[in-house]
N, C-alpha and C positions, 0 to 999 in steps of 0.2 A: 840654828844651824840650817843652812840652805840644802835643798835636795840636790843630789848629784844625778844629773841626767846623762845617760849613756845610750847612744844610738849605734847599733851594729847591723851589718849586712852579711848574709851567707846564703849561698844557693838561691839567690833571687828573693830572699825574704829579709825584710828590715824589721828589727826588733827594738823594743824600748826596755831599758833597764834603769833601775834606781841605784846605780853604783854597786851592783852585785850581778851574779849569774842569773838571778831570778828574772824570768821574762814577764814584763808587765803589759805587753801588748805586741802584736805582730801584724805585718802587712806584706802580702806578696806583691812585689812592685809592679808586676805585669797585670795584676787584678786588684787594684786598690779598694774596690768597693766590696769585694768578697770577704767572707769570714775565714780567717786562716787557722785559728786555734780551736780545737775541738770543743772546749767549754763554752766558747762564745756561740758556737753553732747550737749547742744543747740549750742554751738560754732562750733561743728563738723557738724552741718547741712550744713555748707558751702561746704562740700564734695559732697553734692547732687545737687548743683545748675547748674553745668556745666560739660559736658563730659570731656572738656579739663583739668579741675582741680579736677577731680575725684581722680586722682593720682598726687598730686602736687610734683614737683621735688625739688623746693626750698622754704622753709618755714622759716619765721622769727617769733619768739615768744618774745614778750616784757613783762617781768614779769615771773618769774619761779614758785613762790609759792611752792606747794608740788610736782611739776613736773608732774602733772596729764596729761595735754595736751601733754607735751613733750614725756612722756612714751607711751601714746596711739599712737601718730604718729610714734614714733620710732618702735614700735611693728608692727603696721598695715600698715605702708607706707614704706616698705623696700627700695624703690628707692629714697626716699626723703632725701635731705640733710637739717638738721635742724640747725638754729642758734638761740640761746637763749640769750637774753640780760637781765641781772638782776643787779640791782644797788647795792644790799647788799651782800657782800661775805658770810655773815653768813647764808643767805638763801640758797645759793648754798651748803654750808657745811652741813646744816640740810637736804637738799634734798638727798644728797649722803648718809648721815648716817642713816636717818630715813625713807626715802621714795623711796629708790631703784633707784635713778637717775643713769642711765647707764653711763659708761665711754667708749666712742668710738669716738676718735677724727676725724676719717674719715667721720663719718655720723653726729656727734653731736658736734657742737662747742658752748662752753659756754663763754660768754663775760661778764666780770664784768664792768658795766658802765651804763651811763644814756641812757635809751632807745630812748628818743627824739633826743639827740645829735647823737647817733649811726645812726639812720635812716637819719638824715640830712647830715651826713658826708659819708654815704655809696655810693658806685658806683654800687651796685647790684640792680637787680629787683627780685621780689619774686612772686610766684604764690599764696601764702597764707600768710597773715600777721595777726597774732593773738595778740590783745592788752589786757593785763589783769594785769595791774600794779597799786598797791595802797600802801599807807603808813599805819602806825599803826592806823591812824584816818580815814581810808577808803577814802583818798583823792588821786586823780589821778594826780593832779598837771599839768605839762606840757603835759602829755599824753592825756589830754582832752581839747585841745586848737585848734583853727582854724589853726594856722601855722603848728601844728603837723599833723593834718589830711591832709593838703595840701601836706606835705612832703611825708606822707604815700602813697597818691595817685600817686605821681611821682615815687614811687619805687615799684609800682605793675606792674607785666608783662601784656601783652596785654589782657589776660583773667583773670587777678588776682582779688582776693577777699580779703577784710579786714573784720574781725570779731572782735568786741570790746565789752568787758564786761562793762556795765554801771550800776551804783547804783542809785536806786530811793528811798532810805530810808528817806533822809532829803529833799532835794530840788527837787527831781524828776529828770528825765533824759531828759525832753523835751529840755532844752537848749543844752545839749550834742548832741542830734539828730539834732538840728538846725545847729550846727557847722559842723557836718558831711555832712549835706544837702548842706551847702555852699561850702564845700571843694570839693564835688563830683558832683556838679551841679544837686542835687536832686536824685542822684542814690543811695538811702539808704532805707533800710527797717528795722524797729525795731520790734522785736517780743514782744508780751505781756510779762510783767515782771513775773518772777517765784515767787513762794511763799516766797523765800528768799529776794526778793526785787531787785534781779539782772535782768537786761534786756539786751538782746544781740541785737546789731545793726550790720547789714551787709551793706557794700558798695562795689561797683564794678567799675572797669575800663573797657575799651574796649566795645565789643558788649553788648547790654542789655541782662539781664537774663529774660527769659520768659518761665516759666514751669508750668504745671498744678499741682495742689495738688495731683491728682491721679498719675501722673508720679513721683512726689516726694515720694509718698508712695511706689511705685514700687522700686525706687532706695533705699529707706530706708530698705525694706525687704532684698535686696541684701547686703546692708552694715551690717545688723544684722547677716546675715549668715556668712559673712566674718570676722567680728570683735566682734560680741556679743553685739554691741551697738544698742539699740532699740530706734529709733527716732519717732516711730509711734504716741506715746502719744503727743509729741511736735507738730507734724504736725496736729493732731486732735485739739489741743488747738489753733493753728494758724487759723485753719478753723473756729472754733467756735467764735473766736474773730473778724471774718469778716475782717481780715487785708488784705486778698487777694480777690479782687473783681472778681466776676465771676469764682471763683475757680482757679484763675491764680496768681502765684507769679511772680511779675515783679519788677525788680530793674534796 
């Protein structure tokens, strides 16, 4: 059965749907390089955690959607080589036609295939792995399993970071976080869920991440100046949720 792609526009925002009301990606037409959806912004908090991965050189994105994360990194991380794995050719075609996905084979490699299989068969390591893959029924399938998270960990560089978009609409995301917890030996932190029901979990390899909220905010100010992305509200929400004991983010 082929995937039903639906493109809509409202109030200057173009959205991608897989034959349902569920938004699979969005782009503000006047600012195509900016991140529109809150959860995509939160996934970029990973750029603040470590000095070594402030400018990741090798990035793997699983799930293309409207290419928001891909375009943001392409524009703002000029030294990064990006690999995007998307299982549906129609999504890639839609991203090119409607969401300004750039064509630059030297810096941006698009792979049509299964994300879990790609990682399992890869001989590469990555500084940043972003997981955001769902079907029309908002199911992540193999991308939310213990074996997958174990394979992702094995393909992170020494200071590598994984950020994964989890959904908490139906069953909640606690079981997903537990799977990541097992795969990464407890090195995981889930942010409080957004209003949309998305929750972003981060997991790391190598040395522990230990940074104060104040230092994160300083880094966020620099990131905002460089890219226009404002993560200060995210960090305030994290602080208010008391996720970081003693004002320290530790993973």
